[in-house]
C-alpha positions as CSV (number, residue, x, y, z in Angstrom):
1,M,-207.4,-3.5,129.8
2,K,-207.7,-4.0,126.0
3,K,-205.2,-2.2,123.8
4,R,-206.0,0.6,121.4
5,V,-204.8,-0.3,117.8
6,L,-205.3,1.7,114.7
7,N,-205.3,0.1,111.2
8,G,-203.8,1.7,108.1
9,I,-207.1,3.2,107.0
10,D,-207.2,5.1,110.3
11,V,-203.9,6.9,109.7
12,L,-203.9,7.3,105.9
13,D,-202.9,10.8,104.7
14,I,-205.4,11.3,102.0
15,E,-203.7,14.5,100.7
16,N,-201.0,12.3,99.2
17,L,-203.6,10.8,96.9
18,K,-204.9,14.0,95.4
19,A,-203.0,14.0,92.2
20,S,-203.5,10.3,91.4
21,N,-206.0,8.0,89.6
22,I,-206.8,5.4,92.2
23,A,-207.9,1.7,91.9
24,L,-209.3,0.2,95.0
25,V,-209.2,-3.5,96.1
26,I,-211.8,-3.5,98.8
27,N,-214.9,-5.1,100.1
28,Y,-217.4,-4.6,103.0
29,S,-214.7,-4.8,105.6
30,S,-212.8,-1.8,104.3
31,V,-213.9,0.5,107.2
32,N,-212.1,2.6,109.8
33,Q,-212.6,2.6,113.5
34,K,-215.7,4.9,113.1
35,G,-217.3,2.4,110.7
36,E,-216.7,4.7,107.7
37,H,-216.0,2.9,104.4
38,L,-212.8,3.7,102.5
39,L,-214.7,4.4,99.3
40,D,-216.9,6.9,100.9
41,I,-214.0,8.6,102.7
42,L,-212.1,9.0,99.4
43,I,-215.0,10.2,97.4
44,R,-215.9,12.7,100.1
45,S,-212.3,14.0,99.9
46,A,-212.5,14.4,96.1
47,I,-210.0,11.6,95.4
48,K,-210.4,10.3,91.8
49,V,-211.3,6.6,92.2
50,V,-211.5,5.1,88.7
51,R,-211.9,1.4,89.3
52,I,-212.9,-1.0,92.1
53,F,-211.8,-4.7,92.4
54,T,-213.4,-7.1,94.9
55,P,-212.6,-10.7,96.0
56,E,-214.9,-13.5,97.1
57,H,-218.2,-12.3,98.5
58,G,-218.0,-9.1,96.5
59,L,-218.4,-5.6,97.7
60,F,-221.6,-6.0,99.6
61,L,-221.2,-9.3,101.5
62,N,-222.8,-11.7,99.0
63,A,-224.0,-15.0,100.4
64,D,-221.8,-18.1,100.5
65,G,-221.3,-19.5,97.0
66,Q,-223.1,-16.7,95.2
67,K,-221.5,-15.8,91.9
68,I,-220.1,-12.3,91.7
69,E,-220.7,-10.3,88.5
70,D,-219.0,-7.1,87.4
71,F,-221.2,-4.1,87.8
72,I,-221.3,-0.3,88.0
73,H,-221.4,1.1,91.6
74,P,-225.0,2.3,92.1
75,R,-224.0,5.5,93.9
76,Y,-220.7,6.5,92.5
77,R,-220.9,5.0,89.0
78,I,-217.5,3.4,89.2
79,P,-216.8,0.1,87.5
80,V,-216.6,-2.8,90.0
81,T,-214.7,-5.8,88.8
82,S,-214.7,-9.2,90.5
83,I,-211.4,-11.0,90.9
84,Y,-212.9,-14.2,92.2
85,G,-214.4,-17.0,90.1
86,S,-214.1,-16.5,86.3
87,R,-211.2,-14.0,86.8
88,F,-208.5,-14.5,89.4
89,T,-205.8,-12.2,87.8
90,L,-205.6,-8.5,87.0
91,D,-204.6,-7.7,83.4
92,C,-202.8,-4.5,82.6
93,D,-205.7,-3.3,80.4
94,L,-207.8,-3.1,83.6
95,L,-205.1,-0.8,85.1
96,H,-204.3,1.3,82.1
97,D,-205.8,4.5,83.6
98,V,-204.6,3.8,87.2
99,D,-201.6,5.4,88.9
100,V,-202.0,3.8,92.4
101,V,-203.7,0.6,93.6
102,I,-204.9,0.7,97.2
103,Y,-205.6,-2.6,99.0
104,D,-207.6,-2.6,102.2
105,I,-209.4,-5.9,103.1
106,Q,-209.7,-7.6,106.5
107,D,-207.9,-11.0,106.5
108,V,-208.1,-13.7,109.2
109,G,-204.6,-15.1,109.4
110,L,-205.3,-18.5,108.0
111,R,-203.9,-20.1,104.8
112,Y,-207.4,-21.3,103.6
113,Y,-208.7,-17.8,103.3
114,T,-209.2,-16.9,99.6
115,F,-208.7,-13.1,100.1
116,I,-205.0,-13.6,100.7
117,Y,-204.6,-15.0,97.1
118,A,-206.4,-12.0,95.8
119,L,-203.7,-10.0,97.5
120,A,-201.0,-12.1,95.8
121,E,-202.5,-11.5,92.4
122,V,-202.7,-7.7,93.1
123,V,-199.0,-7.7,94.0
124,K,-198.1,-9.6,90.8
125,A,-200.3,-7.3,88.7
126,C,-198.7,-4.2,90.1
127,A,-195.3,-5.6,89.4
128,K,-196.2,-6.6,85.8
129,C,-198.0,-3.3,85.0
130,R,-195.6,-1.0,86.8
131,K,-198.1,0.4,89.2
132,K,-197.5,1.5,92.8
133,L,-199.3,-0.5,95.4
134,V,-200.4,1.0,98.7
135,V,-201.5,-1.5,101.4
136,L,-203.6,-0.1,104.3
137,D,-202.3,-2.5,106.9
138,R,-204.6,-4.4,109.2
139,F,-203.6,-6.4,112.3
140,N,-203.9,-10.1,112.2
141,P,-206.9,-11.1,114.4
142,L,-205.2,-14.4,115.3
143,G,-202.1,-12.5,116.4
144,R,-198.4,-13.1,115.9
145,R,-198.6,-16.9,116.3
146,F,-197.8,-19.6,113.8
147,F,-199.0,-23.2,113.3
148,G,-198.9,-26.0,110.8
149,P,-196.5,-27.1,108.1
150,R,-195.7,-24.9,105.1
151,I,-197.8,-26.1,102.1
152,P,-195.8,-27.8,99.3
153,Q,-196.2,-26.2,95.9
154,T,-197.6,-29.6,94.6
155,L,-200.7,-28.8,96.6
156,N,-201.1,-25.1,95.6
157,S,-204.8,-24.0,95.2
158,I,-207.1,-21.1,96.1
159,V,-207.3,-22.5,99.6
160,G,-203.5,-22.9,100.2
161,A,-200.4,-21.8,98.3
162,Y,-197.0,-20.1,98.3
163,E,-195.4,-22.2,101.1
164,L,-197.4,-20.5,103.8
165,P,-198.1,-22.3,107.1
166,V,-201.7,-22.8,108.0
167,R,-201.5,-20.0,110.6
168,Y,-199.0,-17.6,109.1
169,G,-198.9,-14.8,111.8
170,L,-198.5,-11.8,109.5
171,S,-200.4,-8.6,109.1
172,T,-201.9,-7.8,105.7
173,G,-199.0,-5.5,104.8
174,E,-196.4,-8.0,105.9
175,L,-198.1,-10.7,103.7
176,A,-197.8,-8.3,100.7
177,L,-194.1,-8.0,101.4
178,Y,-193.9,-11.8,101.8
179,Y,-195.4,-12.2,98.3
180,K,-193.0,-9.6,96.8
181,K,-190.0,-11.6,98.2
182,F,-191.5,-15.1,97.4
183,F,-192.1,-14.2,93.8
184,G,-188.9,-12.1,93.5
185,L,-190.9,-9.1,92.2
186,D,-189.7,-5.6,91.4
187,V,-192.7,-3.6,92.7
188,E,-193.1,-0.5,94.8
189,I,-195.2,-1.3,97.8
190,D,-196.0,1.4,100.4
191,I,-197.4,0.0,103.6
192,I,-199.5,2.3,105.8
193,K,-198.7,0.7,109.0
194,C,-200.9,-0.1,112.0
195,V,-200.3,2.0,115.1
196,G,-200.1,0.2,118.5
197,W,-200.1,-3.4,117.3
198,S,-197.4,-5.7,118.6
199,G,-198.8,-9.2,117.8
200,E,-201.9,-9.3,120.0
201,D,-205.0,-11.2,118.9
202,F,-208.4,-9.7,118.6
203,S,-209.5,-10.6,122.1
204,K,-206.8,-8.2,123.5
205,I,-207.6,-5.2,121.2
206,D,-210.2,-2.5,121.9
207,T,-212.2,-2.6,118.6
208,F,-215.3,-4.1,117.0
209,W,-215.3,-7.4,115.2
210,N,-215.0,-6.4,111.5
211,V,-216.8,-9.3,109.9
212,P,-214.4,-10.8,107.3
213,S,-216.8,-13.3,105.8
214,P,-220.5,-14.3,106.0
215,N,-219.2,-17.6,107.5
216,L,-217.1,-15.9,110.2
217,P,-219.6,-13.7,112.0
218,T,-217.7,-13.7,115.3
219,F,-214.1,-14.1,116.6
220,S,-215.3,-17.4,118.2
221,S,-216.1,-18.7,114.8
222,L,-212.7,-17.8,113.5
223,I,-211.0,-19.7,116.4
224,C,-212.9,-22.8,115.5
225,Y,-212.4,-22.3,111.7
226,A,-208.7,-22.7,112.2
227,G,-209.1,-26.4,112.6
228,L,-212.6,-27.3,111.7
229,C,-212.2,-25.9,108.1
230,L,-210.7,-29.3,107.4
231,F,-214.2,-30.8,107.6
232,E,-215.1,-28.9,104.5
233,A,-213.5,-31.9,102.8
234,T,-215.8,-34.4,104.5
235,N,-219.5,-35.2,104.7
236,L,-220.0,-33.4,108.0
237,S,-221.8,-30.1,108.5
238,V,-219.6,-27.4,110.1
239,G,-222.7,-25.3,110.8
240,R,-222.8,-23.4,107.5
241,G,-226.5,-22.5,107.2
242,T,-226.8,-21.9,110.9
243,T,-226.2,-18.8,113.1
244,K,-222.9,-20.3,114.3
245,P,-220.8,-21.5,111.4
246,F,-217.7,-23.5,112.5
247,E,-218.9,-23.5,116.1
248,F,-221.1,-26.4,115.3
249,I,-220.1,-29.8,113.9
250,G,-222.3,-32.8,113.2
251,A,-224.3,-35.0,110.9
252,P,-227.6,-36.9,111.1
253,W,-225.8,-40.2,111.6
254,L,-223.5,-39.2,114.4
255,D,-223.9,-40.4,118.0
256,E,-223.4,-37.1,119.9
257,D,-223.2,-38.8,123.3
258,E,-220.3,-41.0,122.2
259,M,-218.6,-38.2,120.4
260,Y,-218.9,-35.9,123.4
261,T,-217.4,-38.5,125.8
262,Y,-214.6,-39.2,123.4
263,L,-213.6,-35.6,122.9
264,K,-214.0,-34.7,126.6
265,G,-211.5,-37.4,127.4
266,K,-209.0,-35.7,125.0
267,F,-209.7,-32.1,126.0
268,P,-211.1,-32.1,129.5
269,N,-210.7,-28.3,130.0
270,M,-212.2,-27.2,126.7
271,L,-215.8,-25.9,126.8
272,F,-218.2,-27.6,124.4
273,R,-221.6,-29.3,124.7
274,K,-223.8,-31.8,122.9
275,R,-225.8,-30.1,120.3
276,Q,-228.5,-30.8,117.7
277,F,-228.9,-28.2,114.9
278,I,-230.7,-27.8,111.6
279,P,-228.7,-26.1,108.8
280,Q,-230.8,-24.0,106.5
281,F,-228.6,-24.6,103.5
282,R,-225.4,-26.5,102.4
283,E,-224.8,-30.0,104.0
284,Y,-227.9,-31.6,105.5
285,A,-230.1,-28.7,104.8
286,Y,-233.3,-28.9,106.9
287,Q,-232.1,-32.1,108.6
288,V,-231.4,-32.5,112.3
289,C,-227.6,-32.9,112.8
290,N,-226.3,-34.5,116.0
291,G,-223.0,-33.2,117.2
292,L,-221.2,-30.6,119.3
293,E,-221.2,-26.9,119.9
294,F,-217.9,-25.3,120.9
295,V,-217.5,-22.2,123.1
296,P,-213.8,-21.5,122.3
297,S,-211.1,-19.4,123.9
298,P,-208.2,-17.9,122.0
299,E,-205.9,-20.5,123.6
300,D,-207.8,-23.5,122.3
301,N,-205.9,-25.4,119.6
302,F,-208.5,-26.4,117.0
303,F,-205.9,-28.1,114.9
304,E,-205.6,-30.7,117.6
305,V,-209.3,-30.9,118.0
306,A,-209.8,-31.5,114.3
307,V,-207.3,-34.3,114.2
308,A,-208.9,-35.9,117.3
309,I,-212.4,-35.7,115.7
310,L,-211.0,-37.2,112.4
311,E,-209.6,-40.1,114.4
312,Y,-212.9,-40.7,116.1
313,L,-215.0,-40.5,112.8
314,Q,-213.0,-43.2,111.1
315,G,-215.1,-45.6,113.2
316,Y,-218.2,-44.7,111.2
317,E,-219.1,-46.4,107.9
318,E,-221.0,-43.3,106.9
319,F,-218.0,-41.0,107.2
320,E,-216.6,-39.8,103.9
321,V,-213.5,-37.8,103.0
322,N,-212.5,-36.1,99.8
323,N,-208.8,-37.0,100.1
324,K,-207.5,-34.5,97.5
325,R,-209.4,-31.6,99.1
326,I,-208.4,-32.4,102.6
327,D,-204.7,-32.7,101.5
328,M,-205.0,-29.1,100.0
329,L,-206.5,-27.7,103.2
330,A,-204.1,-29.4,105.6
331,G,-201.1,-28.9,103.3
332,V,-200.0,-32.5,103.8
333,E,-199.8,-35.1,101.1
334,N,-201.9,-38.2,102.0
335,F,-203.1,-36.4,105.1
336,M,-205.5,-39.1,106.3
337,E,-202.6,-41.5,106.6
338,S,-200.3,-39.0,108.2
339,K,-202.5,-36.6,110.2
340,D,-199.7,-36.1,112.8
341,Q,-197.8,-34.0,110.3
342,L,-200.3,-31.2,110.8
343,L,-199.3,-31.1,114.5
344,N,-195.6,-31.9,114.2
345,F,-193.7,-29.5,112.0
346,N,-190.6,-27.3,111.8
347,L,-191.0,-23.6,110.7
348,N,-187.4,-22.5,111.1
349,D,-187.1,-21.9,107.4
350,Y,-190.3,-19.9,107.4
351,F,-189.1,-17.8,110.3
352,E,-185.8,-17.1,108.5
353,F,-187.6,-16.2,105.3
354,I,-190.0,-13.7,107.0
355,S,-187.4,-12.1,109.2
356,D,-187.0,-9.1,106.9
357,V,-190.7,-8.5,106.1
358,L,-191.8,-8.2,109.7
359,L,-193.0,-4.6,110.5
360,Y,-194.0,-5.0,114.2
361,K,-192.3,-6.0,117.3
362,N,-193.9,-9.1,119.0
363,E,-195.6,-8.5,122.3
364,D,-193.4,-11.2,123.7
């Protein structure tokens, strides 16, 4: 039987916000178990929301790669400011009329995900501008499991930074506390904790899939994204522009029969099949790509799958890699010459560092 878990938004005491001017850091995923959006809940309760900030994909789930402009909310006439693209940081002049900043966005538990760097900037801004931060905590859909080396600061970017492992195993609130400790900040952070979560992944929790990105429409796509995101630094399609992003991988020049046989020899118990697909945008738009479709389970390790596919692809003259970008994604210098470092790592220092920011007892 699946477990009942409540996120911070489901247990928030709105009465505590009545006397404050509120800034929200939210997007389309800021909903409770009933599907009600945080902004609507607060306005209905006569809470004074004076400003809204949004990360990549904006407030209304903008398409992949679409530029997000600042605008006035069409219903509530509240200024909505993008903190992705031309502006990554929050200046104090944007918070001058704010008492409390509330952050409520669904993350995915992987270092590549840009929303977690929006959270880092919010934590830093609240420290600099002396504002209270309230994080409505959300469980990590990949659960309390960890994988991959900590990224060195020499590779810091919007797809990997702050010495996080690829799969960092923290809830949103715990990640905010990680940033507070990592940057050595003096900032008041109030975490509205989840109720009932003890490290389970999404497959074990009784709730709907709260789509975190237009490119992660299902939990299956997230499982694959963990490793196949590395191919964003190559000339393969990972299924962007199809109905199954990250569950497909291929290219017009691939031999899907050979690739299938190779990978089945490496992972005989994993479920995948040969697949032709036609992306509607991005890489190889309107071209037939030959490759594979994965039907993943939560126990599949797509970091291992990614490394195996990379080894296989090096036999193709057509295969191209952006070495700088794949280093940033993998968190490994000269990754293509040392791919095993993604799979062989020691996180003891990370576990020691996070020991006092963990808010939930592991299911194990």
